[in-house]
N, C-alpha and C positions, 0 to 999 in steps of 0.2 A: 302584659309585660312578662309573660312566662315563656319558658323554653323547655323543650323535651329534656328528660334526664339523659346523661351521657350513656352511651352503649356499654354493656358490661365488659365487652372485650377490649374496651379502651381504659379499663380501670387501672389506676396507678398502684404501685406496690411500695410498701414501707416496712423496714425492719426496726423494731424497737428493742434496744439493748439496755438492760438495767437489772441489777441484782435485787431490786425491790419489786415484788409482784404488784403492789399497789400502784407504784409509779407506772409500771408497764400498762396496767389496766386503764389508768387515766389518759395516758398518751394514745393508747389504742382507740379509746372512745372518741377522742378529738380527731384523730386522723381518719377514722372510719366516717365520721361526720363530714369531713372535708373530701371524701371521695376516694380514700385509700383502702386497699386491701392490705391488712397488716399481718405480720408474723412477729412473734416475740422470742427473745433469747435472754437468758438470765446471766450470761457471762460472755466475755469476749471470745472464749474458745467455742462456745455454742454458736455464737454469731458468725464466726469465721467459717465454721462447718456449713451453716445455712447458706452462706454466700457462695460456696463452691457448688451448690446444687441449683441455685436460681439467681436471677438478677433482681435487684431492688432499685427502684428509682430514688428512694430516700432512705437514709440510714440515720436514725436518731439514737445516739449512744451516750450513756453516762460516762464520766471520766473515771471516777473512783469505783472500782469493782475488784473482787477477789480473783485469783488465778491469772487473769489477763485484764488489765485496765483498758479504758477506752482509748488511751493514747497508743498502746501497743497493738490493740485491735485495729485501729486506723492504719498504722504502719503496715501491719500484715495484710490487711485488706487491699491497700493500694499496691502491694507487691503481687497480687493475683493478676493474671492476664485477662482482665475483663475487657470485652470489646465495647460494651456500652458503659457510659459514665454514670456513677451514682453520686448523689449530693449528700455530703456527710456533715452532720451537725453534732458538735460535742456539747453536752450539758455539764456544767461545772459550777462549783462555788468559787473556783479560782478566778480572780480578775486582774492579776498582775500581768504586766506586759511580757515577762519572760514565759509565762505559761501559755499565753496566746501565741507567741512566736513559736514555741515548741509544738503546739498543736498544728499551726499552719505548715510547719516544716515537715511533718509526717503526712500531710495530705488532707487535713480537715478544711472544709469550705467555710464553716461559720461556727460561732459559739453563742450559747445562751446561758445566762447566769440563773442559778436556782435561787428562789422558786421561779418557775417559768410562767410568764403571762401568756395565756392562750392567744390573745390578740397579737402579741409580739411574735409568738411562735408562728401564727398563721401568716403574718407579714413576711417573716424570714423565709418560710416555705414557699410563699408565692414568688418571691424574688428568685429562690432556687429553681422553681419550676420554669421561670423564664430562661435561666442559664441552661437547664436541661433541654428546653425547646431549641435553643441555639445550637447546643451540642448535637441534637438530632439532625439539624440542618447540615452541620458539618459532615455527619456520618452519611447523610443522604448524598451530599455532593461527592464524597469519597466513593460511594457506591456507583454513582454515575460515571466517575472516572474509571473505575474498574470495569464497568460494562463497556465503556468506549475502548479500553485497552483490549478486552477480550474480543471485541468486534474486528480488530485489526487482522488482516490476512497474513501478517508477518509476526515473527517472534519478538516479544518485547520483554525487557528485563531491566530492573532497577536495583542497584546496590547502594547502601549507605556509605558514609565516610569511613567506616570500619570494614568495608568490603563484605558486608553481610547482606544477604538477600532481603529486599523489602517487598518486591512484587515481580512476578513473572506470569505471563499469560499461558494459556494451554498450548498455543502454537509453539512457544519456546521449548516446552518440554517434549513436544512431538518431534521437533526438528532434531534434537539431540538424544531422543529416546531415553530420557531420564526417568527413572522410577519416581512416581509422585511422592513416595515416602522420603526420598532424598531431597527433592526440590521443594523445600519448605522455608518459611520465613525464618531468617536468622542463619541459614546455611552460608558458609564462607565460599567466596568465589573460587579460591584455590582448591578447596575440597571438591567442588563440582568438577573442576578440570581434571583432577586426579581420578575421580570416579570414571569419567568418560575415557581417560587414557587406559585404565584397566579394562574397559569394555571394548577397546579398539575402535573408538568412534572417529579418531583422527588418523587417516592413513599416512599423512606426511610426517607424523610423529613416531612411527614405528622404528625402533632401533635407536632412537635418539630422544627418548622421552624427557630426560632431565633438561637437555638444551631447549627442546621445544617448549617445555613448561616455563623455563626462565624467560625466553623471548616473548611468549604469549602474555606473561604477567607484566613485562615491560610495556608492551603495546597497550595493555589494559590501563596501566597507570598513566600513560601518556595520552590516552584516548585517541580518537580519530577514526579513520576508515581502513578496513582491510578486508581480505577475502579469506574464505576457509572452505576446504573440501572435506566432506564427510565420507564415512566408510561406504555409504550406499551410492556414492558418485555425485550426489548433489553438491552444488556450490552455493555458499552463503555469502552475501555481502554484509559485513559487520560495520555498523555505524554507532559510535559511542561518543558521548559528550559528558563533560563534568558539570554537575549542578553547583549552585552557589554555596551549598552547605558542605561541599567536598564529596558528595556522592557521585554515582555514575549511572547514566541512563543509556540504554542501547537498544538497537533494532537488529534483528536477524532476518534478512531478506533473501528468499530463495531466488537466485539469479542463474540457475542451471541452464535454462534454455537461452537466456539472454547472453550468457557468456560465450555462446557459439559464434557470435558475430560482434564486431567492435561497436557497431551502431546499437545493437541490442544491449550491449554492456553499458553504453552511455545512457540509454533510456532507463536502464535499471538504476544507475547511480542517481539520475535526476529524480526518479520516483522515490528512492530511499531518502534523498535529501528533502524532498517535499514532505514526505511523511514525518521526517525528523522535525521540520519547521512546524508542521501542524501539531506535533506532539509538544514541542516547546511552547507553542501558543496556548495549547490546552493546559499545560503545566503553569504557565504564567497566569492564565485566567483563574485557575484553581487557587493559586497563591494569593491573587487579589481577593478572591472570595474568603479565603482563610483570614486574610488581614482584616477585611471588613467585619467578619464575625467576631474576630478577636477584639476589635474595638467595641463592638456592641456588648460583648461579654464584660469588658472592663467597665463600660458605662452602667450595665445592669448591676455589677458588683457595687459600684459607687452608690447607686440608687438603693440597693439593699441595705447598706450601712447607714443610709440617711433615714430609713423608715423607723422613726421613733414616735409612736402614736401616743397622745395624751387623751385618755378616756374621760377624765373628770377635771372640771374647772371649778374653782372656788371664787366667789365674788362677795367678800365681806359678809359671810354667813349664808348666802344663797349658793346653791350647788347645781352645776350642770353636768349631767352624765350622758355619754354617747354610746350608741349601739350601731354597729355596722357589720352585717353578715351577708356576704355574697352567696348566690346560689351556685356559682361556678368559681373559676379561678379569680376572675375579677367581675365586677358588676357596675351598674349604672347608678346606684344609690350613693349619696354623699350627705353627710351631716356635719355641722360645725358652728362656730361662734366667732364673734369679733367684737372689739370695743368701739362703741359709737362716741361716748363721752365719759366723763368721770362717773356718772350715775346710770348710764344706759349701755345696754349691750344688744347686739343683734344675734338671733339664732335662726339657722336655715336648715331645711330638709329638702333634698333634691332627689327626684326619681326619674332617670332617663329611660325612655322606652327601649326595650331590648336588653341584651346582656353581652358580656364579653369585652374585648379590648376596645371596640369602637364606642360602646356605651360608657366604659370607664374613662376613656379619653375625653369624651364630651362632658361627663360629670365632673371630672377634675378641672376642665376648662371653665365650666360655669362656677364651680366652687372658688376658682381663682379670682372671679369677679368680686368676691366678698373678702379678699385678703387685703391686708395693709390698713393703716390708720389715716391715710391721706386720700383726698378726693381723686388724685391722679391714679390711684391704685384700686380703690373700692367703689363699685358701682352705686353703693348706697349713699356715699358722701358727695357733697357739692360745696364749693367755696362760697362762703357768705361775702358778697361784695362790700358790705358795710364794715364787717369786723376783720375780714381777711382770713377767718378761721373756717374750719370745715363744719358743715351741718348736714343733717340727714334728710334724704328724700322721704316722702310719705311711702309706706309699703306698697300701695297700689301703683305708684309711679315707678318703683323699683321693678315690679313685675312687668310693667309696660316697657321699660328700657331693655330688659332681658329679652322680651318678645321681639322687639325691634331688632336687636342684635342677631337673634336666631334667624330671622327671616331675611335680613339685609346683608349680613356679613358672614354668617356661618354657612358654609356650603354643605348642608346636610338636610335630609328629609326626616330626620328623627325629631321627635317632640319630647317634652318633659313636663313634669308637674313639680310644683314647689309650694312650700309653706314657709313664709318668712315673718318673724315676729320682732318688733322693736319694743324692748322692755325697759321700763324705768325701775331700777332696783331700789330706789328710795320710796316711791309711791306705790309700786306694784301695778302700775298701769301698763296694759298690753295694747299695742297697735299692730294689727296682723293682716296679711294678705294670704288668701288661699287660692291658688291657681291650679285647679284640677286635682290637688292633693287631698288625701283623706282628711276628714274633719278633725282639727286639733281637739284635745280633750283636757279639761281642767278637773282635777280632783281636789275638793275642798278639804280643809283640815278635819272636818267631821266625817269624811269618807264619801260624801256625795260626789257623783260623777256628772259632768256637764260637757256635752259635745258642742263646739262652737264653730263658726265659719259659715260661708254661704256657697261653698262648692267652687265656683269660678271656672274659667276656661283653662285648659292646658296651655302651655307656652310653646310657641313655634308652629302653630297651625293657622291662625287667622290674623291677617294684617290689621293693625289699629284696634286690636282687641282691648276691651275696657275691663279694668279690674277694680275691686272695691277694698277699701281699708275698713276693717271692723275693729271694735274696741272691746276689751274685757278688763276685769280687775282681779288682781291676786291679793289675798290677805296672808299674813304670816301663817305658815303651816300648809298653804295651798301648793299645788304643783301643776305644771303645764307639760303635756306630752305631745310632741310632733312625731309622726310615724309614717311609714310608707304603706302602700296597699299590700305589700307582702305580709303584713300583720293580719289585716281584716280579711284578705282573700286567701289565706292559708286553708287548704283543702284537707279534710280527713279522708279515711278510706271509704266513707259513704258519700263522697263528693259533696259534703257540707262545708260551707265557709265558716271560718272562725267568727267573722263579723264583728259589728260594733257591740253586740250583746256579749260575745265572748270576751272582748276587750274590757267592757264594763265590769263583768264578773271577775276578771283577773285583777283589775285595779282594786276592787273591793277586797279580794282575797289577799292581795299583797300590799294592803294599805300601810302596814307598818314596816315594810321592806324599803330601804332607802338606797339612793345613789346607784352605783354600778351593780350592786347586788340586785336591785330591782330590774334593771334592763336585762341582766343575765337571766334572772328568774323568768322574765317575760319570754325570752328566747326559748328556754326549756319548756315552758308551758305550750308554746307553739309546736315544738318538736313532739311533745307528748300528744298533742291534738292530731298532728299529721300522721303519727305512727311511723315516721321515717327519720333517718339520720341526717338528711340534708333537705334544704328547702327547694321548692320549684321556682321561687321568685326571691329576689333580694329582700332582705329584712333590715330596716334601719329605724332609728328613733333617737330623739333628743328629749331628755327629761330635765326640766328646771324645777328645783325645789326652793320655793320662795320663803325666806325667813326674816324679812325686814320690810316695814312699811311705816315710815315716820310721819307721813303727811296725811294719812287717812283718818277720818273721824266717823265714817259710816261703813257698815259692812257692804261687800260687793253685791251687785245685782246678779241674778242667775240668768244664764243664757242656754238656749237649745238651738243648735245650728244657726247661731248668729241672731236669734230672736230673743229679746228680753222677756223673761217670765216674771209676771207680777206676783209678789208673795201675798 
């Protein structure tokens, strides 16, 4: 389930702006771990100077800074004529609506309240990366349009509603022999006409330049078709049309030879009209593309603001802590929990083969099968015909149902592994299925470590595959860990795997570390082992710390890989 590391020339860039060196170092470490090449600035002034020298995909800026605060820096940065878009996140302790509105008004894309949660920051950045990817699609489409315009045999020009130049191809400049230094974006149409008049480009204007200019501007504002003779004797057919936003698009077709005969002139007009229709069709198609991308950007923004992850769940004294670290932008690992009944919960850990968007979509789809508290929504639950209430399938039946769905209804050749546990929070009894997933591990209150489970087949490979439910027992102070193979198969520089021995040693080492502190510490242990800032495979885990067992009278049996060990 591993994939090659991204090419160095595809590395993303980020600018971190904060007057606190410690804060800059923290964010730099996180962003480097997530695949970013970072640069730091201690003030808005320094950051603005850096932005004039290079492009950054992501800008992470504090709000409150001396000399130039984050708000003013954002305003000044957006005023720069950047061809590529940068995603701008403001970090602030302000949380009132006026502050948020002010930040959005100057061009900020998102906000994060201090202190910043690394998981929330990663989620926001991931959503921002989707926005940047869509922006790159827009830029690519614009490049394709420019290439198409340059490929025209005729002169093409486009002015906006303020009569300022938006686009002109090389042929347009050649026809009028305009200095490239003059024919630049933003140049006024009237100024271009005056420049050509001073150069004697229009023979029919000599001696009556003011009248000629006035009539030419009237024709321009009215749009339509006209002809024009240049100083070198060539005759141009001018075709101009008004765009929906008040701009004007025009073609300059050289009809010198065709003007010698009436039939040739008609052919020239037809060709110019056809080219105009083709151009309008291309512009309409491009507008449709812009509209579609704009809708996607809006949906991505909505998704971004809905990403509020809860890493820790409390269940009357017992605590569940979650870890999810993708090797790339998105991954195929998913972990989560749901309520089965008053005293029972379900915990699942999913690992879809492969990485990227396809794996993430399938992982999310499978995780969605565990959502909701009703049998219509949750694949674990079934309606009891006697009571009319929901009850739970056995874990092995849950795995079989997902396997059937994967093979019969999901049109994919991808497979996945899963560990799903049904846990009674009053008695501490565990009923668990292991379908190709790494062996779950129990750490007893006295520090002993026990791997449980029977391995099992992956899901989505074999029709009618059979799965087994195994049982284990938790006592107060024990904890259960479900994890993906990104943990045990983590490779160091000597090509050695972290393995179950490494996990066992880490559990013993971190026996007194609890909750999210433990799963974060496990992640850092893996990074130290690998010697790299990012993982080759997705890493995920779910840690249940059990602190209640009202119905037990005997200590639990010990298990190794699902086999009971006699004391």
